[in-house]
C-alpha positions as CSV (number, residue, x, y, z in Angstrom):
1,X,221.5,148.4,256.5
2,X,221.0,146.0,253.6
3,X,222.7,142.8,254.1
4,X,223.7,140.8,251.2
5,X,222.7,136.8,251.6
6,X,223.2,133.8,250.1
7,X,219.5,131.9,249.4
8,X,219.0,129.0,251.7
9,X,220.0,125.9,249.7
10,X,216.5,124.1,250.5
11,X,214.5,127.5,249.5
12,X,216.7,127.8,246.2
13,X,215.7,123.8,245.4
14,X,212.0,124.2,246.3
15,X,212.2,127.7,244.1
16,X,213.8,125.6,241.3
17,X,211.4,123.2,241.4
18,X,208.3,125.4,241.4
19,X,210.2,127.1,238.1
20,X,210.8,123.9,236.2
21,X,206.4,122.9,237.2
22,X,205.7,126.6,236.2
23,X,208.0,126.3,232.7
24,X,206.4,123.1,232.1
25,X,202.6,124.2,232.4
26,X,203.6,127.3,230.5
27,X,205.0,124.6,228.0
28,X,201.6,122.6,228.0
29,X,199.6,125.5,227.7
30,X,201.8,126.7,225.2
31,X,201.0,123.0,223.4
32,X,197.4,123.7,223.8
33,X,196.8,126.8,222.0
34,X,199.2,125.8,219.5
35,X,197.2,123.1,218.7
36,X,194.5,125.5,217.2
37,X,194.0,123.9,213.6
38,X,194.9,120.4,215.0
39,X,192.6,117.4,214.4
40,X,190.5,116.8,217.9
41,X,191.8,113.2,218.6
42,X,188.5,112.9,220.9
43,X,186.3,112.8,218.0
44,X,186.1,109.8,215.7
45,X,189.4,107.8,214.8
46,X,192.2,110.3,215.3
47,X,189.5,113.2,214.7
48,X,187.6,111.8,211.6
49,X,184.5,109.8,210.8
50,X,183.8,107.7,207.8
51,X,180.7,106.5,206.8
52,X,181.1,104.0,204.3
53,X,178.8,103.2,201.5
54,X,178.8,99.5,201.2
55,X,180.0,99.5,197.7
56,X,177.2,101.9,196.3
57,X,178.0,105.7,194.9
58,X,176.6,108.3,197.6
59,X,177.4,111.7,198.6
60,X,177.5,114.2,201.4
61,X,175.7,117.5,200.0
62,X,175.6,119.7,203.9
63,X,175.9,118.9,206.8
64,X,174.6,121.5,210.2
65,X,175.6,121.6,214.2
66,X,172.5,121.4,216.5
67,X,172.8,123.5,219.9
68,X,173.9,120.2,221.7
69,X,176.7,119.5,219.2
70,X,175.2,116.9,217.5
71,X,175.8,117.2,213.7
72,X,173.2,116.1,211.0
73,X,174.7,115.3,207.6
74,X,171.8,114.8,204.7
75,X,172.9,113.9,200.8
76,X,172.0,110.8,198.7
77,X,172.7,107.0,198.5
78,X,172.3,104.8,195.6
79,X,170.4,102.1,195.9
80,X,169.4,98.5,194.1
81,X,167.0,100.1,192.1
82,X,169.3,102.3,190.3
83,X,167.9,105.4,191.7
84,X,169.5,107.1,194.8
85,X,167.5,108.2,197.9
86,X,168.1,110.7,200.3
87,X,170.4,110.3,203.1
88,X,170.0,112.4,206.8
89,X,172.2,110.8,209.1
90,X,173.0,112.2,212.5
91,X,176.3,111.9,214.5
92,X,176.4,112.9,218.2
93,X,179.5,115.1,219.2
94,X,181.8,112.8,219.8
95,X,181.3,110.9,215.9
96,X,179.4,108.0,216.8
97,X,176.1,107.2,215.6
98,X,172.6,108.5,217.5
99,X,170.9,105.6,217.8
100,X,167.7,107.9,218.9
101,X,167.5,109.3,215.7
102,X,166.0,107.1,212.7
103,X,166.9,103.8,212.2
104,X,170.2,103.2,214.2
105,X,171.2,106.8,213.1
106,X,170.2,106.9,209.9
107,X,166.9,107.9,207.9
108,X,166.2,107.0,204.0
109,X,163.6,108.8,202.2
110,X,162.4,108.3,198.4
111,X,164.2,106.4,196.0
112,X,162.4,105.6,193.4
113,X,164.3,107.5,191.0
114,X,167.4,110.2,191.2
115,X,166.8,112.0,194.7
116,X,168.9,113.8,197.2
117,X,168.9,115.6,200.1
118,X,170.8,119.0,199.4
119,X,170.6,121.0,202.9
120,X,169.4,121.0,206.2
121,X,168.5,123.3,209.1
122,X,167.4,122.8,212.9
123,X,164.6,125.2,214.2
124,X,164.4,126.1,217.8
125,X,162.0,123.0,218.5
126,X,165.0,121.0,217.8
127,X,162.6,119.9,214.3
128,X,165.4,119.2,211.4
129,X,164.1,120.9,207.8
130,X,165.7,119.4,204.9
131,X,165.5,120.1,201.1
132,X,166.1,118.5,197.9
133,X,164.7,117.2,194.9
134,X,162.5,114.4,194.3
135,X,162.1,112.2,191.3
136,X,158.3,111.6,190.1
137,X,159.2,108.8,187.7
138,X,155.5,108.4,185.1
139,X,155.8,105.6,182.7
140,X,153.6,105.0,179.6
141,X,154.6,102.3,177.0
142,X,158.0,101.9,178.1
143,X,158.6,105.6,178.2
144,X,159.6,107.0,181.3
145,X,159.2,110.7,182.4
146,X,161.3,112.2,185.0
147,X,159.6,115.2,186.7
148,X,161.4,116.9,189.4
149,X,160.6,118.8,192.5
150,X,162.4,120.9,195.0
151,X,161.1,119.2,197.9
152,X,160.8,120.3,201.7
153,X,160.5,117.8,204.7
154,X,160.2,118.4,208.5
155,X,161.3,115.8,211.1
156,X,160.5,115.6,214.5
157,X,164.0,115.5,216.9
158,X,163.9,111.4,216.6
159,X,164.1,111.8,212.7
160,X,160.4,111.1,211.7
161,X,158.1,112.9,209.9
162,X,156.3,116.3,211.2
163,X,153.0,115.4,210.2
164,X,151.9,119.1,211.3
165,X,153.8,120.1,208.3
166,X,152.8,120.2,204.9
167,X,151.2,117.0,203.9
168,X,152.6,114.3,206.2
169,X,155.5,116.6,207.1
170,X,156.4,117.1,203.2
171,X,155.7,120.1,201.0
172,X,156.2,119.9,197.1
173,X,157.8,123.6,196.1
174,X,155.7,124.5,192.8
175,X,157.2,127.3,191.3
176,X,153.9,129.0,189.6
177,X,154.3,129.0,185.9
178,X,157.7,126.9,185.8
179,X,157.2,123.9,183.7
180,X,157.0,120.8,185.3
181,X,159.2,118.0,183.5
182,X,162.5,117.8,181.9
183,X,165.1,115.2,181.1
184,X,167.9,116.3,183.6
185,X,167.3,116.6,187.7
186,X,167.3,120.4,187.3
187,X,163.8,121.4,185.6
188,X,162.7,122.8,188.9
189,X,166.0,123.1,191.2
190,X,169.6,122.6,191.5
191,X,171.4,122.7,194.3
192,X,169.1,124.3,196.5
193,X,169.4,126.0,199.8
194,X,167.2,126.7,202.9
195,X,166.7,129.4,205.8
196,X,165.4,129.0,209.0
197,X,164.0,132.5,210.0
198,X,163.3,133.3,213.6
199,X,160.1,133.8,213.3
200,X,159.8,130.0,212.0
201,X,159.1,130.8,208.3
202,X,161.3,129.1,206.1
203,X,163.1,130.4,202.8
204,X,164.6,128.2,200.3
205,X,166.0,129.0,197.1
206,X,166.5,127.0,193.7
207,X,166.2,126.8,190.0
208,X,163.1,126.6,187.7
209,X,162.6,126.2,183.7
210,X,160.2,128.7,182.4
211,X,159.1,128.9,178.6
212,X,160.5,132.1,176.9
213,X,158.5,132.2,173.5
214,X,156.3,130.1,171.9
215,X,158.8,128.0,169.9
216,X,159.2,126.0,173.2
217,X,162.6,127.9,174.2
218,X,163.1,127.5,177.2
219,X,165.3,129.5,180.0
220,X,166.7,128.3,184.2
221,X,165.7,131.5,186.4
222,X,166.6,131.7,190.1
223,X,163.7,131.4,192.8
224,X,163.3,132.4,196.3
225,X,160.0,130.9,198.1
226,X,158.7,131.4,201.6
227,X,156.4,129.3,203.4
228,X,154.7,129.6,207.1
229,X,156.0,127.4,209.8
230,X,153.1,124.8,209.0
231,X,154.0,124.4,205.4
232,X,151.9,126.5,203.4
233,X,153.1,129.3,201.1
234,X,154.0,132.9,202.7
235,X,151.3,135.0,200.5
236,X,153.0,138.1,201.8
237,X,156.4,137.3,200.3
238,X,156.8,137.8,196.6
239,X,154.2,136.7,194.3
240,X,152.2,134.5,196.2
241,X,155.4,133.0,198.0
242,X,157.2,133.1,195.4
243,X,159.8,135.0,193.7
244,X,161.9,134.9,190.5
245,X,164.6,136.9,189.2
246,X,164.2,136.9,185.3
247,X,166.5,139.4,184.6
248,X,169.2,137.3,183.2
249,X,169.6,136.6,179.4
250,X,171.2,133.3,179.9
251,X,170.5,130.3,181.9
252,X,171.4,130.1,185.5
253,X,173.6,126.8,186.2
254,X,174.0,126.5,189.9
255,X,172.6,128.4,192.9
256,X,176.3,128.7,195.1
257,X,175.0,129.9,198.0
258,X,172.0,132.0,200.0
259,X,172.7,134.1,202.7
260,X,170.5,136.9,204.9
261,X,171.5,140.1,206.0
262,X,170.2,141.5,209.7
263,X,168.0,143.7,207.4
264,X,166.1,140.7,206.6
265,X,167.3,141.2,202.6
266,X,168.7,137.4,201.0
267,X,171.8,137.5,199.2
268,X,172.1,134.7,196.3
269,X,175.2,133.8,194.6
270,X,174.6,132.4,191.3
271,X,176.9,131.1,188.2
272,X,175.5,131.1,184.6
273,X,176.4,130.2,181.3
274,X,179.6,133.0,180.8
275,X,179.7,134.2,184.3
276,X,181.6,132.5,186.8
277,X,179.6,134.3,189.5
278,X,176.9,136.5,190.0
279,X,175.9,137.7,192.9
280,X,171.9,139.5,193.6
281,X,170.0,140.4,196.0
282,X,166.4,140.0,197.1
283,X,164.5,142.7,199.5
284,X,163.0,141.3,203.0
285,X,159.2,140.9,200.8
286,X,160.9,138.7,198.1
287,X,161.0,141.5,195.6
288,X,164.5,141.6,193.6
289,X,166.6,144.4,194.8
290,X,167.2,146.5,191.5
291,X,168.8,149.1,193.7
292,X,171.6,146.5,194.4
293,X,174.2,146.1,191.5
294,X,174.7,142.6,190.7
295,X,178.3,141.2,191.5
296,X,179.5,140.3,188.0
297,X,183.0,137.9,188.3
298,X,184.0,136.8,185.0
299,X,187.0,134.6,185.9
300,X,186.1,133.7,189.9
301,X,184.5,131.2,191.1
302,X,182.6,131.7,194.7
303,X,181.8,127.7,195.9
304,X,180.1,129.6,199.1
305,X,179.1,132.8,200.6
306,X,178.3,134.2,204.1
307,X,177.2,137.6,205.5
308,X,179.1,138.6,208.4
309,X,177.9,140.2,211.7
310,X,178.7,143.6,209.6
311,X,176.4,142.7,206.7
312,X,179.6,142.4,204.5
313,X,179.4,139.6,201.4
314,X,182.3,137.2,202.1
315,X,182.9,134.5,199.1
316,X,185.5,131.7,199.0
317,X,186.1,129.1,195.9
318,X,189.3,129.7,193.4
319,X,190.7,131.6,190.5
320,X,189.9,130.7,187.1
321,X,191.3,130.2,184.6
322,X,194.5,129.2,185.7
323,X,196.5,126.0,187.2
324,X,197.4,125.9,189.8
325,X,194.4,126.9,191.5
326,X,194.5,128.7,194.6
327,X,192.0,129.3,197.4
328,X,190.3,132.5,196.6
329,X,189.0,134.9,199.2
330,X,186.7,138.1,198.5
331,X,184.7,140.5,200.6
332,X,182.0,143.0,200.0
333,X,180.7,145.3,201.3
334,X,176.6,145.3,202.5
335,X,175.8,147.0,199.7
336,X,177.7,145.1,197.2
337,X,180.9,147.1,196.7
338,X,184.2,145.9,196.9
339,X,185.5,146.0,200.6
340,X,189.0,147.4,200.3
341,X,190.1,146.9,203.8
342,X,190.1,143.2,203.4
343,X,193.6,141.8,202.1
344,X,194.7,143.1,199.4
345,X,192.1,145.3,197.5
346,X,189.2,143.1,198.4
347,X,190.7,139.9,198.0
348,X,193.3,137.5,198.9
349,X,194.6,134.4,196.9
350,X,196.2,131.5,199.3
351,X,198.5,128.8,197.6
352,X,199.3,126.2,200.1
353,X,203.2,125.5,199.8
354,X,203.9,121.7,199.1
355,X,200.6,121.2,197.2
356,X,199.8,121.9,193.4
357,X,196.5,123.4,193.9
358,X,194.0,124.2,196.5
359,X,190.4,126.0,196.5
360,X,187.9,126.6,199.6
361,X,184.3,125.0,198.9
362,X,182.1,125.7,201.5
363,X,180.1,128.6,202.7
364,X,182.9,130.3,205.2
365,X,181.8,130.6,208.7
366,X,183.0,133.4,211.4
367,X,184.1,133.4,214.7
368,X,183.3,135.3,217.5
369,X,186.0,137.3,217.1
370,X,185.6,138.1,213.5
371,X,188.0,135.5,212.1
372,X,186.7,133.8,209.1
373,X,187.1,129.5,208.7
374,X,187.2,128.2,205.4
375,X,186.7,124.7,204.3
376,X,189.4,123.8,201.6
377,X,190.9,120.2,199.2
378,X,194.3,120.3,198.2
379,X,195.9,118.3,195.7
380,X,199.5,117.1,196.1
381,X,202.2,117.4,193.4
382,X,202.9,114.2,193.2
383,X,199.5,113.1,192.1
384,X,196.2,114.8,190.6
385,X,193.8,112.1,191.9
386,X,194.3,112.2,195.3
387,X,192.0,114.8,197.1
388,X,192.9,116.3,200.8
389,X,191.1,118.1,203.4
390,X,191.6,120.8,205.8
391,X,190.8,124.3,206.8
392,X,191.9,127.6,206.7
393,X,191.8,130.5,209.3
394,X,192.1,133.9,208.2
395,X,191.7,137.1,210.3
396,X,189.2,139.8,210.0
397,X,191.7,141.6,207.4
398,X,191.5,138.9,204.9
399,X,195.3,137.7,206.2
400,X,196.2,134.1,207.4
401,X,196.1,133.2,210.9
402,X,199.6,132.3,212.1
403,X,198.1,131.2,215.0
404,X,196.0,128.4,213.5
405,X,197.8,125.6,212.4
406,X,200.3,126.1,210.3
407,X,200.7,129.5,209.1
408,X,196.6,129.4,208.9
409,X,196.2,125.9,207.4
410,X,195.1,123.3,209.5
411,X,196.1,119.8,210.0
412,X,195.6,118.2,206.9
413,X,193.1,115.2,206.0
414,X,194.7,112.4,203.9
415,X,193.0,109.0,204.1
416,X,194.3,107.7,200.9
417,X,193.8,108.1,197.1
418,X,190.1,108.6,195.0
419,X,190.4,105.6,193.3
420,X,187.1,105.8,191.5
421,X,187.9,109.0,189.6
422,X,190.9,110.8,188.0
423,X,189.5,115.0,187.7
424,X,189.4,117.6,189.4
425,X,186.8,117.2,192.7
426,X,185.2,120.5,193.6
427,X,182.5,118.6,195.5
428,X,184.6,117.1,197.9
429,X,184.0,119.0,201.0
430,X,181.1,121.0,201.1
431,X,180.5,122.4,204.8
432,X,182.4,123.8,207.4
433,X,180.7,124.6,210.8
434,X,181.3,125.8,214.3
435,X,180.1,123.4,217.3
436,X,178.8,125.4,220.2
437,X,182.2,124.7,221.7
438,X,184.1,126.7,219.4
439,X,185.8,123.9,217.3
440,X,185.4,123.6,213.7
441,X,184.0,120.9,211.7
442,X,184.1,120.0,208.3
443,X,181.8,117.7,206.5
444,X,181.9,116.2,203.0
445,X,183.2,113.0,201.1
446,X,186.6,111.5,201.7
447,X,186.7,111.0,197.5
448,X,183.9,111.6,195.1
449,X,181.6,109.2,195.8
450,X,182.4,105.9,198.2
451,X,182.3,107.8,201.5
452,X,181.4,110.3,203.7
453,X,183.6,112.2,206.0
454,X,183.2,114.6,209.1
455,X,186.3,115.9,211.0
456,X,186.6,117.7,214.2
457,X,189.4,120.6,214.2
458,X,190.4,122.4,217.9
459,X,189.6,126.0,217.3
460,X,191.6,127.7,220.2
């Protein structure tokens, strides 16, 4: 027959202590999980690394994370001669300069004219491929002619030129039939992109000027080029290694993004004179995919595009026109149709409470569970000249992920006002990345021109 009894007093105290300890552990675990979207305080200073331009204008174009967690950033830095040089810098996983790379972590190249490094990628050998443009200045009787070329450079893991690539580690990208000179830094390229294929071949995109009539009228068209691992043009791609999309009846302003689907097709996002965003596709062999109807978005600016594991096309940017601006994310099917399963009819607008405007700059990235991470800039209600950086996470269905930061918005990085510029800066934060440990890396500029900024956020 069961007997009711009071628990032993000592046992009860031990049980209470155990319960309290258990609750404390659970609370600590909850705090750790709640820290998703918080700055990783073990990285840099309070989660942020700043690189000073020493009083010179500089810009961070993009960054990559190597498999070992080290971060490679590239861009430009103004020099004493009035031009700008390529800057390629590598940081250790904790944000400190990697002294094993270049000169104390920094490699500077070119610099005679207006030169910049646009994008980087790392291959399976740890070699770093960088694409950008180089200004070849020619002078004649005090007249200077600027000739800009998209340029590929391959570096050894220590930052030295890989001389087995191209000519001494360098390939000048000369698009057949394109004009070789112009008065702006975009005759041969603008905002180049680079993709490394698993077989070692290298695909780059950019812009090129072409004469379209005998009157000297020119038009800017986007191009793709593919190179073999040794830097020679891949003759099996397009026409002699190049593919130019001449369908537009107006100039292409910028190549905003390039992504590769699992089928081998290349998806390109551009901005044109009268259309804010146009998305086209190239077949694996380089020819323009005429079966893919161009996606024309008259009022949506997509600053970055990516392809997820289902080959769906995801773009992020802002709605235009409009004030205040809101973050815009759109998703399309693999063949370019609107993905109605995403958010509201294929798109979502995100307005961050407490801020006047917000937009996403970078190519979205996807976690293993298909959640989408964005890099964003915020403008406070109190000032239109201060640019704050953060990250945003969405669920696969396009809704904000409430387990990340505050309602899907990560910690906000406020490094002070942009004292150099007073306009809206659409290039402040350009790259969001996933590190090997799952953390989120945001790389860009602290303000428009004076500092590079790299931050790391906890993911889960």
